[in-house]
Residue, then its C-alpha position, 0 to 999 in steps of 0.5 A: x500499500x505504501x508503494x501505491x501511495x508514493x506513486x500517486x503522490x509522484x504523479x501530477x495531473x491536470x484533472x481528476x474526475x470525481x466519482x464515489x467508490x461504487x462506481x469506480x469499476x465497470x459492471x457487466x451485470x449492472x446497467x446502471x453502474x455501466x452507464x456511469x462508468x461508460x459516461x465518465x470514460x467518455x469525459x476522461x477520453x475527451x480530456x486526454x484528447x486535448x492533452x490533459x493528464x487525467x485520472x478517475x477517483x472516488x472523492x474520498x480516496x485517502x491515499x491521493x494528494x489533491x495538491x498534485x492535481x491542477x483541477x477536480x471535476x465533480x461527476x458522479x459523487x452520489x453519496x455525498x448527501x449520505x455523508x453530508x458533514x464529511x463531504x463539507x469537511x472534505x470540500x473545504x480542505x480540497x478547495x485550498x489545494x486545487x481548482x474545483x469544477x464547479x467551484x466551491x462557492x457554487x457547490x455550496x450555494x447549489x447544496x441547499x434548495x433555498x438557492x431557488x429563492x435566490x433565482x426566483x429574486x432574479x426573476x426565474x420562475x420557480x415551481x411554487x414552493x414553501x420552505x419549512x426551516x429546521x426545528x419548525x413547530x408545525x404539522x402537515x395538517x396545519x401547513x396544507x390548511x395555511x397554504x390551501x394546498x390539497x396535493x403536494x410533494x414534501x422533500x428535503x432541502x438537501x437531497x438527491x435521488x429523490x431521498x425522502x420525497x413523499x407525494x401527499x394528499x389530504x387524506x394521507x397527511x396523518x400517515x406521514x406526520x411522524x416521519x415529517x416530524x422526525x425529518x424537520x427536527x434535523x433538517x429543513x424541508x420544503x412543500x410544493x403543490x404537486x405538478x400534474x404535468x410532470x407526471x403527464x408530460x415529463x420533466x425536461x433536463x437542459x444541458x448547458x455548458x459555459x452558459x450555452x445550451x448543449x442538448x436536452x433529455x426528456x424524463x418520464x415517470x413510470x406508470x403509477x409513479x411521480x418520480x422521474x429518476x431512473x432509480x424509481x423506474x423513470x425513462x429517458x427519451x431524446x428531446x428537442x426543446x423550443x426556443x423559449x425553453x432554451x432561453x429559459x435554461x441559458x437565463x437560469x444559468x446567467x442568474x447563478x452567483x457565477x457562471x458554471x462550467x456546466x449545469x443541468x437545468x430541469x424544467x417542466x410545465x407547471x400547473x398554469x401552463x408556464x415553463x418553471x424551474x424544478x431544480x438547478x444541478x451544478x454539483x453532480x448531475x447526470x448529464x447523459x453523455x451516452x446519448x450525446x457523446x460529442x458533449x463530453x468534448x464540449x466540456x473538456x474544451x470548456x475545462x481546458x480553457x479555464x485552465x489556460x485562463x487561470x494559467x494566464x492570471x498567475 
């Protein structure tokens, strides 16, 4: 083990592609893991094609010296919300040693769905939302009575892969009250009116690199479910967005505290027929490079340009 560590410390890289330990290796039997590995390899080869020395590691690799790479690229670090405090401590440390894509400031801003309120202030139309802060003394029945909502979705403000996401009705509030009280003691939550068009028409993911729209994917929930994530049986389809959807996605990215090198803008048609932002993903979004292989090179070119600009500033 000592020899392996010495080799890593003596090797300099331009970019480390970050994943988590579950996806370090390819799988011939698990299509989900295979897709993750395959898409990260597309990015790896695109970076190498541009002459950037690249390696792919788990973000919590205890043997790697993060100061020996010029940059790290967050890709599939999908266990961070299960190890949140550990991840934040690691993030603070590694941000002093190398360049992060996206930046530490953007990651911290995007970690908590309160960022939606910041975007709303900049005239980005978001899904109607009510935030319930940690430790609030309120019940689900009281919330629905105050807000006048009947069908809703409850989710944590820090989440991923639909963790603790529940579809609620007035008739089912009491059965969810215990879990709601357990959650709100430890974290902030958000309540939104149920968006019927997400089930009827799906949710669109708009991929934006360096502020410019690249391509889109339509995600649909399986019959009888409301969650579009493939973790829950959702399906993915090619999608040709309208000019209004493209403009919306680019304006959303421009409204960020700084321009991200990559972004996934999840949009849908709200209950009033308007384009609305569901989520803005800047940390570790699935980008479906397997459907648009050339986009991996678009991302790689953006990274190389950022590194060149950084070099010029030094």
